[in-house]
C-alpha positions in Angstrom: -26.5 19.9 30.7 -25.0 21.3 27.5 -21.9 19.7 26.1 -18.8 21.9 26.4 -17.7 23.4 23.1 -15.3 21.2 21.2 -11.6 22.2 20.8 -9.0 21.3 18.2 -5.5 20.3 19.2 -3.9 18.6 16.2 -4.5 16.6 13.0 -2.1 13.7 12.4 -0.4 13.5 10.0 -0.1 17.3 9.7 0.8 17.0 6.0 -1.4 14.6 3.9 -1.8 13.4 0.3 -3.8 15.6 -2.1 -5.9 12.5 -2.9 -7.2 12.5 0.7 -6.3 10.1 3.5 -7.0 8.7 6.9 -6.3 11.1 9.7 -6.5 11.3 13.5 -7.8 14.5 15.1 -7.3 15.2 18.7 -8.9 17.9 20.9 -11.6 17.8 23.5 -15.4 17.7 24.0 -16.1 15.6 20.9 -19.6 14.2 21.3 -19.5 10.4 21.9 -22.1 7.8 21.0 -25.6 8.2 22.3 -27.2 5.4 24.3 -29.0 3.0 21.9 -32.7 2.5 22.5 -33.9 -0.7 24.2 -35.4 -2.4 21.2 -36.0 -6.0 20.2 -34.4 -7.2 17.0 -31.3 -6.0 15.2 -29.3 -3.2 16.8 -29.6 -0.1 14.6 -26.6 1.8 13.3 -25.9 4.5 15.8 -26.4 8.0 14.5 -23.3 10.2 13.9 -22.3 12.4 16.8 -19.7 14.6 15.1 -19.2 16.0 11.6 -15.8 17.1 10.2 -15.3 19.3 7.1 -12.1 20.2 5.2 -12.6 23.5 3.5 -16.3 22.9 3.5 -16.2 19.3 2.2 -17.4 16.6 4.5 -15.0 13.9 5.6 -15.9 10.3 5.3 -16.0 7.5 7.9 -15.9 9.8 10.9 -15.4 7.6 14.0 -15.3 9.1 17.5 -13.2 7.0 19.8 -13.4 9.3 22.8 -14.1 12.9 23.8 -10.5 13.7 22.8 -9.9 11.6 19.7 -11.6 10.9 16.4 -10.6 9.5 13.0 -11.9 10.2 9.5 -10.9 10.1 5.8 -10.0 13.7 4.7 -11.4 14.4 1.2 -9.2 15.2 -1.8 -7.9 18.8 -2.0 -5.5 20.9 -4.0 -2.0 21.4 -2.5 -1.9 23.9 0.3 -3.6 24.4 3.7 -7.2 23.5 4.6 -9.5 24.7 7.3 -10.9 22.0 9.5 -14.4 22.5 11.0 -15.7 20.1 13.7 -19.3 20.2 14.8 -21.1 18.2 17.5 -24.4 16.7 16.3 -27.7 16.0 18.0 -29.6 12.7 18.0 -31.1 13.5 14.6 -27.7 14.3 13.0 -28.2 18.1 13.0 -25.5 20.5 14.2 -25.9 21.7 17.8 -25.9 25.5 18.0 -22.6 26.8 19.3 -21.0 23.4 19.3 -18.4 24.1 16.7 -14.6 24.7 16.4 -12.7 26.0 13.4 -9.0 25.3 12.9 -7.7 27.6 10.2 -4.8 25.8 8.3 -5.5 22.7 10.4 -3.8 20.5 7.9 -1.6 20.8 4.8 -2.1 18.9 1.6 0.9 18.0 -0.7 1.4 16.2 -3.9 3.2 12.9 -4.1 7.0 13.0 -4.8 7.6 10.4 -7.5 11.3 10.3 -6.7 10.6 8.8 -3.3 10.6 5.0 -3.3 7.2 3.4 -2.8 6.4 0.0 -1.2 5.3 -1.2 -4.7 8.8 -0.5 -6.0 10.4 -2.3 -3.1 8.4 -5.4 -3.8 10.0 -5.6 -7.3 13.4 -5.1 -5.7 12.7 -7.9 -3.2 12.0 -10.2 -6.1 15.2 -9.2 -7.8 17.2 -9.8 -4.6 15.6 -13.2 -4.2 16.7 -14.2 -7.7 20.2 -12.7 -7.2 20.7 -14.7 -4.0 19.4 -18.0 -5.3 20.2 -18.1 -9.1 22.8 -15.8 -10.6 24.2 -12.4 -9.8 23.2 -10.8 -13.1 19.6 -10.1 -12.4 18.3 -6.8 -13.8 15.0 -4.9 -13.9 13.9 -3.7 -17.3 14.4 0.0 -17.8 14.7 0.5 -21.6 14.6 -1.7 -24.6 15.6 0.7 -27.4 18.8 2.6 -27.4 18.9 4.0 -30.9 17.1 7.0 -32.4 16.5 4.8 -35.4 14.9 2.1 -33.4 11.9 1.9 -35.8 14.3 1.1 -38.7 15.9 -2.0 -37.2 14.3 -5.4 -37.1 15.3 -6.5 -33.7 14.7 -5.4 -30.1 17.0 -6.4 -27.3 17.2 -5.7 -23.5 20.6 -4.4 -22.5 22.4 -6.7 -20.1 25.9 -6.4 -18.9 26.8 -10.1 -19.6 25.4 -13.5 -20.0 23.8 -15.5 -18.5 21.2 -13.0 -17.4 17.8 -12.8 -15.8 15.6 -9.8 -16.7 12.5 -8.8 -14.6 10.0 -6.8 -16.6 8.0 -4.0 -15.1 5.0 -5.2 -13.1 1.3 -5.3 -14.0 -1.5 -5.3 -11.5 -5.0 -6.7 -11.2 -7.4 -6.1 -8.3 -7.8 -9.0 -5.9 -11.2 -8.9 -4.4 -10.6 -11.8 -2.0 -7.8 -10.1 -0.2 -9.7 -6.8 -0.2 -11.7 -8.4 2.6 -8.7 -8.9 4.8 -7.5 -6.8 7.7 -3.7 -6.2 7.9 -2.0 -5.6 11.2 0.4 -2.6 11.5 2.4 -1.0 14.3 0.7 2.3 15.2 1.5 3.2 18.8 4.7 1.9 20.2 4.4 -1.8 20.5 0.7 -1.9 19.9 -0.8 -3.3 16.7 -4.2 -2.1 15.4 -6.3 -3.8 12.8 -6.4 -1.5 9.8 -8.5 -2.0 6.7 -6.8 -0.8 3.6 -8.6 0.4 0.5 -7.3 -1.9 -2.2 -5.3 -5.1 -2.7 -3.9 -6.4 -6.0 -2.1 -9.3 -7.6 1.2 -8.2 -9.1 2.6 -10.1 -12.1 6.1 -9.8 -13.6 7.5 -11.4 -16.7 10.9 -13.0 -15.9 13.1 -13.8 -18.9 16.4 -15.6 -19.0 19.2 -15.2 -21.6 22.4 -17.1 -22.5 24.4 -18.0 -25.5 25.0 -21.6 -24.4 22.1 -24.0 -24.7 23.1 -26.2 -21.8 23.7 -23.3 -19.5 20.4 -21.7 -20.5 18.6 -24.9 -19.8 20.2 -25.3 -16.4 19.3 -21.7 -15.6 15.7 -22.3 -16.5 15.7 -25.4 -14.3 17.2 -23.5 -11.4 14.6 -20.7 -11.7 11.8 -23.2 -11.6 13.3 -24.9 -8.5 13.7 -21.5 -6.8 10.1 -20.7 -7.2 9.1 -24.2 -6.1 11.2 -23.7 -2.9 9.9 -20.1 -2.2 6.2 -20.0 -1.6 6.5 -16.5 -0.1 8.1 -13.2 -1.0 9.3 -11.4 2.1 9.5 -7.6 2.2 10.6 -5.4 5.1 7.9 -3.4 6.7 10.4 -0.6 7.2 13.8 -1.0 5.4 15.4 1.4 7.9 14.1 -0.6 11.0 14.4 -4.4 11.0 12.6 -4.6 14.4 9.3 -3.9 12.6 9.5 -7.3 10.9 8.4 -8.3 7.4 5.3 -8.7 5.3 5.0 -11.9 3.4 3.1 -12.4 0.2 1.9 -15.6 -1.4 4.0 -16.1 -4.6 3.2 -18.3 -7.6 5.2 -19.0 -10.8 3.5 -19.8 -14.0 4.8 -21.9 -16.9 8.3 -21.1 -18.2 9.5 -22.1 -21.7 12.1 -21.3 -24.3 11.3 -18.9 -27.2 13.1 -18.4 -30.5 15.7 -15.6 -30.6 15.1 -12.9 -33.2 17.1 -12.9 -36.4 20.3 -14.8 -36.5 21.2 -14.3 -32.9 22.7 -17.3 -31.0 21.1 -16.1 -27.7 18.8 -18.6 -26.1 15.9 -17.1 -24.3 13.2 -18.4 -22.0 10.4 -16.6 -20.3 7.5 -17.0 -17.8 5.4 -15.1 -15.2 5.7 -14.7 -11.5 2.8 -13.4 -9.4 2.3 -12.4 -5.8 -1.2 -12.4 -4.5 -2.9 -9.8 -2.2 -0.4 -7.0 -2.3 -1.7 -4.1 -0.2 -1.2 -0.6 -1.3 -0.4 0.5 2.2 0.5 4.1 1.5 1.5 6.7 -1.0 5.3 7.3 -0.6 6.0 9.9 2.0 2.4 9.8 3.2 2.1 7.1 5.9 -1.4 5.7 6.3 -2.7 7.3 3.2 -4.3 4.1 2.0 -6.1 3.2 5.2 -9.8 2.9 5.0 -10.6 2.3 8.7 -9.0 1.2 11.9 -10.2 -1.1 14.7 -9.1 -2.7 17.9 -5.8 -4.0 19.2 -4.8 -7.5 18.0 -1.5 -8.0 19.7 1.1 -6.2 21.8 4.0 -8.4 20.8 6.5 -6.1 19.0 8.3 -9.0 17.4 5.4 -10.5 15.6 5.7 -10.8 11.8 3.0 -8.9 10.0 1.3 -11.0 7.3 -0.9 -10.1 4.4 -2.9 -13.3 4.4 
């Protein structure tokens, strides 16, 4: 009996990142997996049953969950709408004649808006908030170091701080963490149900943290306090959704390197110390404004407890 012609209902999200992203397509009559042959030995990889194209470019990792739902990674595309074409395939992976549906303008691609705060930015803020709460109020994130049009003609370079003592967090650097790339991170996806989702990349984030004061004893005490704070706090906690506390927090393993005093430039009486702080296994969970844009695949349910704390370890 021939399989009914597939239909297209929707693509979610309806607007996706121009770099491509994980999407869920709903409709009907998607061809599901064929029965595997009764063979001894390893079970072969089942053949694909559906192909999905976005303006003629094949989607990756097409997974048919049922006759009404499939997922895939949409390919990169210029801003604007794209036509989605879905074809049912036979046992050899070839299109079945007539088993095709075309959805003109089935999805819209858009560029990222750099003015929208990303999770990566929120992690830096979380570190600043931790230090503000447990050390001193005057904790700032580096923005500029030169404030003169003749900066190249002066022999010193300072970070602008409102008052002393002060802690300054430099802008972060990243390095891929292959160990955490193997991890699966739980996320809320349907009401109170968590799916296991594999994200595309995790990194270690490193910040340089510097302390300044014009009193030696106070600067020394501040250094000691910073070291104690990082000894106490093994984890950096970041809200999953800053607008909804019920979604819990992600916690990241945090390590502090060696801290030490450095000589101040010129004849300045400012005492300065510096060191590095790292969190391990930060997951780039999405591009700002494009939820799910960094997901590589999704799997089964791992819990139905909506109060569970999501962890990245």
